[in-house]
C-alpha positions as CSV (number, residue, x, y, z in Angstrom):
1,M,-26.2,26.9,103.7
2,K,-28.8,25.4,101.5
3,K,-26.8,27.2,98.2
4,L,-23.7,26.3,99.3
5,T,-24.1,22.7,99.3
6,I,-25.8,23.2,95.5
7,L,-22.4,24.8,94.6
8,T,-20.6,22.8,96.3
9,L,-22.0,19.3,94.6
10,A,-21.8,21.6,91.2
11,I,-18.4,21.8,91.4
12,M,-17.8,18.8,92.9
13,A,-19.7,17.3,89.9
14,C,-17.3,19.6,87.4
15,N,-14.5,17.7,88.4
16,L,-15.6,14.5,88.2
17,S,-16.4,15.4,84.9
18,N,-13.3,16.9,84.1
19,A,-11.3,13.9,85.7
20,Q,-13.6,11.3,83.2
21,E,-13.1,13.2,80.5
22,S,-9.2,13.3,81.5
23,R,-8.8,9.6,82.1
24,D,-11.1,9.0,78.9
25,K,-8.3,11.0,76.4
26,K,-6.1,8.8,78.4
27,N,-6.9,5.8,77.5
28,K,-8.0,7.1,73.9
29,T,-3.9,7.5,74.0
30,I,-2.6,4.6,74.6
31,V,-5.4,2.4,72.8
32,A,-3.9,4.9,69.6
33,E,-0.6,4.4,70.5
34,T,-0.6,0.3,71.0
35,Q,-2.9,0.1,68.0
36,Q,-0.1,-0.6,64.8
37,P,-1.5,-0.2,61.3
38,I,-2.7,-3.8,59.6
39,T,0.0,-5.8,58.0
40,A,0.5,-8.1,54.7
41,S,0.9,-11.4,56.7
42,G,-2.0,-9.5,59.6
43,L,-4.5,-9.8,56.6
44,W,-4.1,-13.1,56.0
45,D,-4.3,-13.5,59.6
46,L,-8.1,-13.0,59.7
47,G,-10.3,-15.2,60.0
48,R,-12.8,-15.7,56.7
49,V,-16.6,-15.8,57.7
50,S,-19.2,-17.4,55.7
51,A,-22.7,-18.0,56.8
52,E,-24.3,-21.5,56.3
53,G,-27.7,-21.6,57.5
54,L,-30.3,-21.1,59.9
55,S,-31.6,-23.3,62.3
56,A,-35.8,-24.6,61.6
57,D,-36.8,-22.6,64.6
58,G,-34.8,-19.1,63.8
59,K,-32.7,-19.4,67.2
60,T,-29.1,-20.8,65.9
61,L,-27.4,-20.0,63.3
62,V,-24.1,-21.6,62.0
63,Y,-21.3,-20.1,60.3
64,G,-17.9,-21.3,58.9
65,V,-15.1,-19.7,59.9
66,S,-11.5,-20.4,57.6
67,N,-8.5,-19.7,59.0
68,Y,-5.2,-19.5,56.7
69,N,-1.9,-21.3,57.8
70,L,1.1,-19.2,55.8
71,E,3.4,-21.8,56.7
72,N,1.5,-25.1,55.5
73,N,0.3,-22.2,52.8
74,A,-3.5,-23.6,53.2
75,S,-7.0,-22.5,54.3
76,E,-8.7,-24.6,57.5
77,K,-12.4,-24.3,58.4
78,N,-14.4,-25.4,61.0
79,L,-18.1,-24.7,61.4
80,Y,-19.7,-22.7,64.7
81,T,-22.7,-21.9,66.5
82,V,-24.6,-19.2,68.0
83,S,-27.8,-18.5,69.4
84,L,-29.7,-15.3,67.8
85,E,-31.3,-15.0,71.4
86,K,-28.1,-14.7,73.8
87,G,-25.8,-14.3,71.0
88,E,-23.9,-16.5,72.4
89,A,-21.4,-18.4,69.4
90,V,-19.4,-22.0,70.1
91,P,-17.3,-24.2,68.2
92,F,-19.8,-27.2,66.3
93,T,-16.8,-29.0,64.8
94,D,-12.9,-29.5,64.8
95,Q,-12.8,-32.5,61.7
96,K,-9.7,-31.6,59.0
97,G,-10.7,-30.8,55.5
98,G,-13.5,-27.9,55.2
99,E,-16.8,-28.4,56.3
100,T,-19.9,-27.2,54.4
101,V,-23.5,-27.0,54.9
102,V,-25.8,-28.4,53.1
103,Q,-28.9,-28.5,54.8
104,I,-30.4,-28.0,58.6
105,N,-33.1,-30.9,59.2
106,P,-35.8,-29.6,61.8
107,N,-35.1,-31.3,64.4
108,G,-31.5,-29.6,64.5
109,D,-29.9,-32.3,62.2
110,V,-26.7,-30.6,60.6
111,I,-25.9,-32.1,57.3
112,Y,-22.5,-31.0,55.6
113,L,-20.6,-32.4,53.3
114,L,-16.4,-33.0,54.3
115,K,-14.5,-34.5,51.7
116,G,-16.9,-35.2,49.4
117,Q,-18.8,-37.4,52.1
118,L,-21.8,-36.8,53.8
119,W,-22.1,-36.1,57.7
120,Q,-24.8,-35.4,60.8
121,K,-24.2,-33.7,64.0
122,N,-27.3,-32.5,65.4
123,L,-27.3,-28.9,67.1
124,A,-28.5,-29.8,70.5
125,S,-25.7,-32.4,71.0
126,G,-23.5,-35.6,70.1
127,K,-21.2,-36.7,67.7
128,A,-20.9,-36.6,64.2
129,I,-21.8,-39.5,62.9
130,Q,-20.0,-40.0,58.8
131,L,-23.6,-40.7,56.6
132,T,-21.8,-42.2,53.4
133,S,-18.5,-43.2,52.2
134,G,-17.1,-45.0,49.3
135,E,-15.4,-44.2,45.7
136,M,-17.8,-41.7,44.7
137,T,-16.9,-38.1,45.7
138,L,-20.1,-35.9,46.5
139,E,-20.0,-31.9,45.0
140,N,-23.0,-29.8,45.4
141,V,-25.3,-31.6,47.2
142,K,-29.4,-31.2,48.2
143,F,-31.8,-33.2,48.9
144,S,-35.3,-33.4,47.6
145,P,-37.8,-31.5,50.5
146,D,-39.4,-35.0,51.1
147,G,-35.8,-36.6,51.8
148,S,-36.3,-39.0,49.1
149,Y,-33.8,-37.8,46.5
150,I,-30.5,-36.1,46.7
151,L,-29.2,-34.6,43.8
152,F,-25.6,-33.5,43.4
153,S,-23.1,-32.8,41.0
154,Q,-20.0,-35.2,39.4
155,P,-17.6,-34.4,36.2
156,V,-18.6,-36.5,33.5
157,L,-16.6,-37.4,30.5
158,V,-18.1,-36.3,27.7
159,K,-16.1,-36.0,24.9
160,K,-12.1,-37.1,24.1
161,Y,-9.9,-33.9,24.1
162,H,-6.9,-35.4,25.5
163,S,-4.6,-37.9,23.6
164,K,-4.7,-40.1,26.3
165,D,-8.1,-40.6,25.6
166,K,-8.0,-40.6,22.0
167,Y,-5.1,-42.3,21.6
168,P,-5.0,-45.2,25.0
169,E,-1.7,-47.2,22.9
170,L,-0.1,-43.1,23.6
171,P,0.1,-43.4,27.4
172,K,3.1,-40.7,27.4
173,S,2.0,-38.3,24.8
174,D,-0.5,-35.2,27.0
175,A,-1.5,-33.6,23.8
176,Y,-4.4,-31.9,23.3
177,I,-6.9,-31.9,20.1
178,Y,-9.5,-29.5,19.4
179,D,-12.0,-28.7,16.5
180,N,-14.0,-26.1,18.3
181,L,-13.4,-23.2,20.9
182,D,-14.4,-23.5,25.0
183,Y,-10.9,-25.8,24.5
184,R,-9.8,-23.9,28.0
185,H,-11.3,-21.5,30.3
186,W,-10.5,-19.2,33.3
187,D,-7.6,-21.4,34.4
188,T,-8.1,-25.0,33.3
189,F,-8.0,-27.0,29.7
190,N,-11.1,-29.1,28.7
191,D,-10.1,-32.3,29.3
192,G,-13.5,-33.7,27.9
193,K,-15.0,-33.7,31.3
194,F,-18.8,-31.6,32.2
195,N,-20.2,-30.8,35.0
196,H,-23.2,-32.4,34.7
197,P,-26.2,-33.0,37.8
198,F,-27.3,-36.4,39.4
199,I,-30.5,-37.2,41.7
200,A,-30.1,-40.6,43.4
201,S,-32.6,-42.6,46.0
202,F,-31.0,-41.8,49.2
203,S,-32.3,-43.6,52.4
204,G,-29.9,-44.1,55.7
205,G,-27.2,-43.3,54.3
206,K,-27.2,-45.1,51.0
207,I,-27.2,-43.7,47.6
208,G,-29.0,-45.9,44.8
209,E,-27.8,-46.0,41.6
210,P,-27.1,-42.1,40.0
211,V,-29.4,-40.7,37.0
212,D,-27.5,-38.0,35.0
213,L,-29.4,-35.4,33.9
214,L,-27.6,-34.8,31.0
215,K,-25.9,-37.8,29.9
216,D,-24.1,-37.6,26.7
217,Q,-24.6,-34.1,26.6
218,A,-20.9,-31.7,26.3
219,Y,-23.5,-29.2,28.5
220,Y,-22.3,-27.8,31.8
221,S,-24.1,-27.8,34.9
222,P,-23.6,-26.2,37.1
223,Q,-22.3,-23.9,35.0
224,A,-18.4,-23.3,34.5
225,P,-16.3,-22.3,35.9
226,F,-18.2,-20.4,39.3
227,G,-21.7,-22.4,39.6
228,G,-22.5,-24.2,42.8
229,T,-25.6,-25.1,44.4
230,E,-27.5,-22.0,43.6
231,D,-27.3,-23.7,39.7
232,F,-30.3,-26.1,40.7
233,I,-33.4,-26.9,42.9
234,W,-35.9,-29.5,43.8
235,S,-39.7,-28.1,43.4
236,P,-41.8,-28.1,46.5
237,D,-43.1,-31.5,45.5
238,S,-39.7,-33.1,45.1
239,K,-41.2,-34.5,41.7
240,A,-38.8,-32.1,39.5
241,V,-35.6,-30.9,39.4
242,L,-34.7,-27.2,37.8
243,Y,-31.4,-26.5,36.6
244,V,-29.4,-23.9,34.9
245,C,-27.9,-24.7,31.6
246,K,-26.4,-23.3,28.6
247,K,-27.4,-25.7,26.0
248,K,-24.1,-24.6,23.2
249,F,-21.2,-26.0,22.7
250,G,-17.8,-25.2,21.3
251,T,-18.1,-22.0,19.3
252,D,-21.0,-21.1,20.0
253,Y,-20.1,-21.9,23.7
254,A,-17.4,-19.0,23.8
255,V,-19.5,-16.4,22.1
256,S,-22.6,-16.6,23.9
257,T,-24.3,-15.8,27.8
258,N,-27.5,-16.9,27.4
259,T,-28.3,-20.0,30.0
260,D,-31.7,-21.1,30.8
261,I,-33.4,-23.0,33.3
262,Y,-34.3,-26.2,32.5
263,R,-37.1,-28.4,34.9
264,Y,-36.3,-32.6,34.9
265,D,-39.6,-34.3,35.8
266,V,-37.9,-37.0,37.9
267,A,-41.0,-40.2,36.7
268,T,-40.7,-39.4,33.2
269,G,-37.2,-38.1,32.7
270,I,-38.4,-35.5,30.5
271,T,-36.8,-32.0,30.0
272,T,-38.5,-28.6,29.1
273,N,-36.8,-25.4,29.0
274,L,-38.7,-23.0,31.0
275,T,-37.4,-20.1,29.8
276,E,-37.6,-20.7,25.7
277,G,-37.1,-17.0,23.8
278,M,-35.3,-15.3,27.6
279,N,-31.6,-14.8,26.0
280,G,-29.3,-13.2,28.4
281,Y,-27.7,-14.6,31.6
282,D,-30.9,-16.6,33.5
283,N,-30.1,-17.7,36.5
284,A,-30.6,-18.6,41.0
285,P,-33.9,-20.1,40.4
286,S,-36.0,-19.8,43.5
287,Y,-39.4,-21.1,44.6
288,S,-41.5,-19.1,46.8
289,P,-42.0,-20.5,50.4
290,D,-46.0,-21.6,49.4
291,G,-44.5,-23.4,46.4
292,K,-46.7,-20.6,43.8
293,S,-44.2,-18.5,42.2
294,L,-41.1,-19.2,40.6
295,T,-38.3,-16.7,40.8
296,W,-34.9,-16.1,38.9
297,L,-32.3,-13.6,38.1
298,S,-32.2,-12.5,34.2
299,M,-30.7,-10.2,31.9
300,K,-32.0,-9.7,29.0
301,T,-29.0,-9.4,26.4
302,D,-27.2,-12.4,24.8
303,G,-23.6,-11.5,24.9
304,Y,-23.9,-9.0,27.7
305,E,-22.4,-10.2,31.2
306,S,-23.1,-7.3,32.9
307,D,-26.4,-6.6,31.5
308,K,-29.0,-5.2,33.8
309,N,-30.2,-7.7,36.2
310,D,-34.0,-8.3,36.8
311,I,-36.3,-10.7,39.1
312,I,-38.7,-12.7,37.1
313,L,-41.7,-13.6,38.4
314,F,-43.4,-16.7,37.3
315,D,-46.8,-17.7,38.6
316,K,-47.9,-21.3,38.4
317,N,-51.4,-20.4,38.7
318,S,-51.7,-18.3,35.9
319,S,-48.6,-19.5,33.6
320,I,-47.8,-15.4,33.5
321,R,-44.1,-14.4,33.6
322,F,-43.6,-11.0,34.8
323,N,-40.4,-8.9,35.4
324,L,-40.4,-7.6,39.0
325,T,-38.1,-4.8,38.6
326,A,-38.1,-3.7,34.9
327,H,-39.1,-0.1,35.7
328,W,-35.8,0.2,38.3
329,D,-32.8,2.3,37.7
330,G,-30.7,-0.7,38.9
331,T,-29.6,-4.1,39.1
332,V,-29.6,-7.2,41.2
333,N,-27.3,-8.8,43.2
334,N,-29.0,-11.3,44.9
335,F,-32.4,-11.5,46.9
336,N,-34.3,-14.1,49.1
337,W,-38.2,-14.3,49.5
338,S,-40.0,-13.4,52.7
339,K,-41.2,-15.9,55.1
340,D,-45.2,-14.9,54.4
341,N,-44.4,-15.0,50.1
342,R,-45.8,-10.8,50.5
343,K,-42.1,-9.2,49.9
344,I,-39.1,-10.2,47.9
345,Y,-35.7,-8.8,49.8
346,F,-33.2,-8.0,47.6
347,T,-29.6,-6.0,47.8
348,A,-27.9,-4.1,44.7
349,A,-25.4,-1.7,44.3
350,T,-25.7,2.2,45.2
351,K,-24.0,5.3,45.6
352,G,-20.7,3.7,46.7
353,T,-21.9,0.6,48.5
354,V,-24.6,-2.2,48.3
355,Q,-28.1,-2.1,50.2
356,L,-30.6,-3.8,50.7
357,F,-34.1,-3.6,49.0
358,E,-37.3,-5.1,49.0
359,L,-40.6,-5.0,46.7
360,E,-44.0,-6.1,47.5
361,V,-45.4,-8.6,45.2
362,P,-48.1,-7.8,43.7
363,T,-51.4,-10.0,44.7
364,N,-52.4,-10.1,40.9
365,I,-50.6,-11.0,38.6
366,K,-52.8,-10.8,35.9
367,S,-52.8,-6.5,36.5
368,K,-49.2,-6.4,35.9
369,S,-49.3,-3.2,38.3
370,L,-45.3,-2.7,39.1
371,P,-44.5,-3.3,42.4
372,K,-43.5,-0.9,44.8
373,I,-39.3,-0.8,45.6
374,Q,-37.7,0.6,48.5
375,Q,-34.3,1.2,50.1
376,I,-34.7,-0.3,53.3
377,S,-30.7,0.2,54.7
378,S,-28.3,2.9,55.0
379,G,-24.5,3.2,55.7
380,D,-20.4,3.2,54.5
381,F,-21.0,-0.7,54.2
382,D,-21.8,-3.2,52.1
383,I,-24.3,-6.0,52.8
384,T,-23.3,-8.7,50.8
385,G,-26.0,-11.6,51.0
386,I,-29.2,-12.8,52.8
387,V,-28.9,-15.9,54.6
388,G,-32.8,-15.9,55.6
389,Q,-34.9,-14.6,58.1
390,T,-36.4,-15.0,61.5
391,D,-39.5,-13.4,63.1
392,N,-39.1,-9.4,62.4
393,K,-35.3,-10.1,61.0
394,L,-32.9,-10.4,58.1
395,I,-30.0,-12.6,58.7
396,V,-27.2,-10.7,56.1
397,T,-23.1,-10.4,55.4
398,L,-21.8,-7.6,55.3
399,T,-18.7,-6.0,54.6
400,K,-16.7,-2.7,55.3
401,F,-12.9,-1.3,53.4
402,T,-11.5,-1.6,57.0
403,R,-13.7,-5.1,58.1
404,A,-13.7,-8.6,56.6
405,T,-17.1,-9.6,56.6
406,E,-19.2,-10.8,59.4
407,I,-22.6,-11.7,60.1
408,Y,-25.2,-9.1,61.2
409,S,-29.2,-9.4,62.2
410,F,-30.8,-6.8,60.1
411,D,-34.2,-5.5,62.5
412,L,-36.9,-4.9,60.3
413,K,-38.8,-2.7,62.1
414,N,-36.4,0.2,63.4
415,K,-33.9,-0.7,60.0
416,S,-30.9,-1.5,62.9
417,L,-27.9,-3.7,62.0
418,T,-26.4,-6.3,65.5
419,P,-23.6,-8.3,64.9
420,L,-23.7,-11.3,65.7
421,T,-20.4,-12.7,65.0
422,K,-17.7,-11.0,65.8
423,V,-14.6,-13.3,64.7
424,N,-11.8,-10.7,63.9
425,D,-12.9,-8.0,66.5
426,T,-10.2,-9.2,68.4
427,K,-7.7,-8.3,66.1
428,Y,-8.9,-5.0,64.7
429,A,-8.5,-4.1,68.3
430,K,-5.1,-4.1,67.9
431,I,-5.1,-2.3,64.3
432,A,-5.1,1.7,63.5
433,D,-8.6,2.3,61.8
434,N,-8.3,4.7,59.0
435,K,-10.5,7.4,57.8
436,I,-12.6,6.9,54.7
437,E,-14.5,10.0,53.3
438,S,-16.5,10.2,50.2
439,R,-15.6,12.9,47.5
440,V,-17.6,14.3,44.5
441,T,-15.8,15.7,41.6
442,K,-16.7,17.1,38.6
443,A,-15.6,14.7,35.5
444,S,-14.6,16.4,32.5
445,D,-18.2,16.0,30.6
446,G,-20.2,17.7,33.6
447,A,-21.6,14.9,35.3
448,D,-21.0,13.8,39.3
449,L,-18.0,11.5,39.8
450,F,-18.1,10.0,42.9
451,S,-15.0,8.5,44.3
452,W,-14.0,7.0,48.2
453,V,-11.0,7.9,49.8
454,I,-9.4,6.2,52.7
455,Y,-6.6,7.9,54.4
456,P,-3.2,6.8,56.2
457,P,-3.9,5.7,60.0
458,N,-3.5,9.2,62.1
459,F,-4.1,11.4,59.5
460,D,-2.5,14.8,59.6
461,P,-3.6,17.0,56.5
462,A,-1.3,20.1,57.3
463,K,1.4,16.9,56.0
464,K,1.7,16.0,52.3
465,Y,1.0,12.5,51.3
466,P,2.3,10.1,48.6
467,T,-1.3,9.5,46.8
468,I,-3.0,6.3,44.6
469,L,-5.2,6.2,42.4
470,Y,-7.0,2.7,42.2
471,C,-8.5,1.7,39.3
472,E,-11.2,-0.3,39.6
473,G,-11.4,-3.7,37.1
474,G,-15.2,-5.3,35.8
475,P,-15.1,-3.5,34.3
476,Q,-18.4,-3.4,35.1
477,S,-17.9,-4.1,39.1
478,A,-19.3,-1.6,41.2
479,L,-16.8,0.1,43.2
480,T,-18.5,-0.3,47.1
481,Q,-17.4,-1.1,50.4
482,F,-15.4,-4.0,49.5
483,Y,-13.1,-6.6,51.6
484,S,-10.5,-7.7,49.5
485,F,-7.2,-10.5,51.2
486,R,-5.1,-8.5,48.1
487,W,-6.3,-5.2,46.6
488,N,-7.5,-4.1,50.5
489,L,-7.5,-0.5,50.1
490,Q,-6.9,-0.1,54.0
491,L,-4.0,-2.1,53.8
492,I,-2.4,0.2,51.0
493,A,-3.7,3.4,52.5
494,S,-1.7,1.7,56.3
495,Q,1.1,2.1,54.7
496,G,1.3,6.3,54.3
497,Y,-0.5,6.5,51.1
498,I,-3.7,8.6,50.7
499,V,-6.1,6.3,47.8
500,I,-8.6,7.5,45.8
501,A,-10.6,4.9,44.5
502,P,-13.3,6.5,41.3
503,N,-16.9,5.1,41.0
504,R,-15.9,5.8,36.9
505,R,-18.4,5.1,34.1
506,G,-19.4,1.8,34.3
507,M,-20.0,0.6,37.2
508,P,-23.4,-0.4,39.0
509,G,-24.5,1.9,41.9
510,W,-25.5,5.2,40.0
511,G,-28.5,3.7,37.1
512,V,-28.3,1.8,34.1
513,K,-27.1,4.1,31.6
514,W,-24.0,5.3,34.0
515,N,-23.2,1.2,34.2
516,E,-23.7,0.4,30.4
517,A,-21.7,3.8,29.2
518,I,-18.0,1.7,29.1
519,S,-18.6,-0.5,26.7
520,Q,-17.1,0.3,23.4
521,D,-15.7,3.0,25.2
522,W,-12.1,1.4,27.3
523,G,-10.2,4.2,26.5
524,G,-12.2,7.2,26.4
525,Q,-15.2,8.6,29.0
526,P,-13.5,6.3,31.9
527,I,-10.0,7.1,31.6
528,R,-11.2,10.7,31.6
529,D,-12.7,10.1,34.7
530,Y,-9.6,9.1,36.4
531,L,-7.9,12.1,35.5
532,A,-11.1,13.7,36.8
533,A,-10.4,12.2,39.9
534,I,-7.1,12.4,40.6
535,D,-7.3,16.0,39.2
536,D,-9.5,16.7,41.4
537,I,-7.8,15.4,44.8
538,S,-4.6,16.5,43.9
539,K,-5.5,20.2,44.6
540,E,-5.7,19.7,48.6
541,A,-2.8,21.1,50.1
542,Y,-2.0,17.7,51.8
543,V,-1.0,15.4,48.2
544,D,1.9,15.7,46.9
545,T,1.6,16.6,43.6
546,T,5.2,15.0,42.5
547,R,4.3,11.6,44.4
548,R,1.1,10.1,42.2
549,A,0.4,6.7,41.3
550,A,-2.2,4.2,39.3
551,I,-2.7,1.2,39.9
552,G,-5.7,-1.7,39.2
553,A,-5.6,-5.4,38.0
554,S,-7.5,-6.9,34.9
555,Y,-9.1,-3.8,33.3
556,G,-8.0,-1.9,36.3
557,G,-4.5,-3.1,35.0
558,Y,-5.8,-2.3,31.0
559,S,-6.5,1.5,32.8
560,V,-3.0,1.5,34.2
561,Y,-1.7,0.6,30.9
562,Q,-4.0,3.1,28.5
563,L,-3.1,6.0,31.3
564,A,0.9,5.1,30.9
565,G,0.9,6.4,27.3
566,V,-1.6,9.7,27.9
567,H,-1.1,10.7,31.9
568,Q,1.3,13.6,31.1
569,N,3.6,13.1,33.4
570,R,0.6,13.4,36.2
571,F,2.3,9.8,37.4
572,K,5.0,9.3,39.2
573,T,5.1,5.3,39.0
574,F,2.6,2.4,37.8
575,I,1.8,-1.2,39.3
576,A,-0.7,-3.4,36.5
577,H,-1.6,-6.8,37.5
578,N,-3.5,-8.9,34.6
579,G,-3.6,-6.1,32.5
580,L,-4.8,-5.7,29.0
581,F,-2.3,-4.6,26.7
582,D,-2.3,-5.3,23.6
583,M,-6.1,-5.6,22.3
584,K,-6.2,-7.6,19.5
585,S,-4.1,-10.1,20.7
586,W,-6.1,-10.0,23.4
587,Y,-9.1,-11.1,21.4
588,G,-6.9,-13.7,19.8
589,T,-6.4,-15.2,22.8
590,T,-8.8,-15.0,25.5
591,E,-12.0,-17.4,26.0
592,E,-15.2,-15.9,26.9
593,L,-15.4,-14.5,23.4
594,F,-19.2,-13.3,24.1
595,F,-17.7,-10.4,26.6
596,A,-14.8,-9.1,24.3
597,N,-17.7,-9.1,21.2
598,H,-19.8,-6.8,23.7
599,E,-17.3,-4.5,24.6
600,L,-15.0,-4.3,22.0
601,G,-17.7,-3.7,19.3
602,G,-16.5,-7.4,17.4
603,P,-13.8,-8.8,15.6
604,Y,-10.3,-6.9,14.9
605,W,-11.0,-7.1,11.5
606,E,-14.1,-5.7,11.5
607,S,-13.9,-2.1,10.2
608,K,-16.6,-0.7,12.4
609,N,-14.6,-1.9,15.3
610,E,-11.8,0.3,14.9
611,K,-11.2,2.6,17.4
612,S,-11.2,-0.4,19.8
613,Y,-8.4,-1.3,18.8
614,T,-6.4,2.0,18.0
615,Q,-7.3,4.9,20.0
616,F,-8.2,2.6,22.9
617,N,-5.2,0.5,22.2
618,P,-2.7,0.4,24.9
619,I,-0.2,-0.8,22.8
620,E,-0.3,1.9,20.2
621,K,0.4,4.3,22.5
622,A,4.1,2.5,23.1
623,N,5.8,5.8,22.4
624,N,4.5,7.8,25.1
625,W,5.4,4.9,27.6
626,N,8.2,7.3,30.4
627,T,7.1,6.7,33.2
628,P,7.9,3.2,36.1
629,I,5.8,0.1,36.2
630,L,5.3,-2.6,37.6
631,I,3.9,-5.8,36.1
632,F,2.3,-9.0,38.0
633,Q,1.1,-11.7,35.2
634,G,-0.6,-15.6,36.2
635,G,0.5,-17.9,34.2
636,R,-2.9,-19.6,34.3
637,D,-4.6,-17.0,33.6
638,Y,-7.1,-17.6,30.6
639,R,-9.1,-14.3,30.5
640,V,-6.4,-12.2,30.3
641,P,-3.2,-15.1,28.8
642,I,0.0,-14.1,29.8
643,G,1.2,-12.6,26.6
644,Q,-0.5,-9.7,27.5
645,G,1.9,-9.0,30.8
646,L,4.7,-9.6,29.1
647,A,4.4,-7.3,26.0
648,A,4.0,-5.0,28.4
649,F,6.9,-5.8,30.1
650,Q,9.4,-6.4,27.0
651,L,8.6,-2.6,26.1
652,A,9.5,-1.1,29.5
653,Q,12.4,-2.7,29.2
654,L,13.5,-2.0,26.0
655,K,12.8,1.5,26.2
656,K,14.8,1.3,29.4
657,I,12.8,2.7,31.7
658,K,12.4,1.2,35.1
659,S,10.6,-1.8,35.2
660,R,9.4,-5.5,37.0
661,L,7.7,-8.3,36.4
662,V,6.3,-10.7,38.7
663,Y,5.3,-14.0,37.5
664,L,3.3,-16.3,39.1
665,P,2.7,-19.5,37.0
666,D,0.4,-21.4,39.0
667,E,-2.1,-18.5,39.7
668,N,-4.7,-17.3,37.4
669,H,-6.7,-14.2,37.1
670,W,-6.2,-13.7,41.0
671,V,-4.2,-14.5,43.8
672,L,-5.6,-17.3,45.8
673,S,-2.2,-18.8,47.1
674,G,-1.3,-17.4,50.7
675,Q,2.6,-17.6,50.4
676,N,2.0,-16.3,46.6
677,A,-0.3,-13.2,48.0
678,Q,2.9,-12.4,50.4
679,V,5.0,-12.1,48.0
680,W,2.4,-10.2,46.0
681,Q,2.0,-7.9,48.4
682,R,5.7,-7.5,49.7
683,E,7.1,-6.6,45.6
684,F,3.6,-4.4,45.8
685,F,4.9,-1.9,48.3
686,T,8.6,-2.4,48.0
687,W,7.8,-1.5,44.6
688,L,6.5,1.5,46.1
689,N,8.8,2.2,48.6
690,E,11.6,2.6,45.4
691,T,9.5,4.9,43.0
692,L,7.6,6.8,44.8
């Protein structure tokens, strides 16, 4: 009887298990059937998360969510809070205009910027209070540690470039007059205004008489065009301001990357260069929590914007300057001090992802013993930033190819990640997921070439799929688990394509030598890497070799133009966005000439650079073009000006090659307008449907 009971129970348990397994399979089938591939409009329906700051007690995270309204063609951002103990997220602000946190005070008062004015609201309770008002619009605000001063930036008219300033008696003229380069930058012509840092006394919302730290000087701080609050800080004692500036003007400015960190003494007005003799980019200054050490990011070479980025430490007691990462074969993205002053945490690209690293700050700086550096996170994701530290955890931002930015806590003890925000979880639950794999190919020179491969939802290896080679820009940008609202590899793959994205020569994450290998070899080994990657995956039975495409923007667009002349009928179609087509005309019209000088070797009239302007110049292979091509071109792109796209389109048309030009007159090197982005996506996929 006892044996029968045990046997009966075992059978019942087995039946229950089988029934549960059947239910699980059925549920998974239902979920899979209700999930749909992500669409272009669905992509822009996602909330865009920004980490804004931690409360002083480390118990509350403030974050922003921007939602885009395609009908209004505008974005609205509001602030939220989440308890790090309970995990509860609640709305914090609902004002129109987009709030950005300036600081969170120990008493829980959150100071934030809205429409150029300061507001205050407590984390616990209370209404929002406007602190400042008036004609002055505040930008990039920071308060001194003692609360008595405010630091902010403003554009200041220093040069009279516009005719309305030079000739006020001719008000209907719209001419610009220049004697130097730096006459335009990114997407704006220089109107004679330069960003300057200001300090002023601050009390009870009243701002005193502002002092311009760069009065009458034609220099930028924050840096143009993307510099912000990271470009200046207060000293811990509130007696000085440190700011980042490239103190060069005109043509000298356009050919150099030599930014320095300057110290402005509030009492005396005396300015001192803290990085004298350091010739590349020096930026992101930060003090240790105890105020004894100053750190910043530094590149060694003037004119090389993608040089190895190191963390430099300046010890105030010994006056010693020490490169903490000189011995490490990588390049730093961003960093944060640990609360106990003993470690520095940083992010860096590594093997197709961006991960967390830590270094132990030497206790004896004079010995200059090299610090221990180790990677502390791993996985198929990018840790894109470090928000701060609370107890034994780091608060970080994270993306994947299939997930937009969310905020996580990273446990320093067990090395685990826990989501703090779940802004888009409900929407992703309705989106079909994609299989993503890594792939290693032997390049033409025998080196291992890593690629990410993104497959369509419900991928079936028994079927054949059109396959797309994705060419990354930069050219020294890392190709990791990024999330883009334009070049979204999940979106592309979800329309029924296989996407292969190689980490070709020039990309960070594979050592400094690999990173540097692309300079002055744009059309050489990097292009051979692309061909090796597409040839390798084409050996798979599921790749339809009669339907292959190459796509890319910027250097990726250059790659497409170059491949159009050398691909030997591998590809059935091409898509290029703001690509470089004629290196001579590009050199004559681009704005950051330091980039062109380093990457191409110098100007086209110097014979030593002949290869960059002949063999590695897409226009020189125009006679080989025979493949359909879609060309996107922004009208306000001064990095890769409009003539590049127009010349490529004209070539294709005159050779009677199926081709299309999508001209975006108000877009720069990117596509920022939501409705323009929808046009971009629709034309992109229409073209692929027509030609692939």
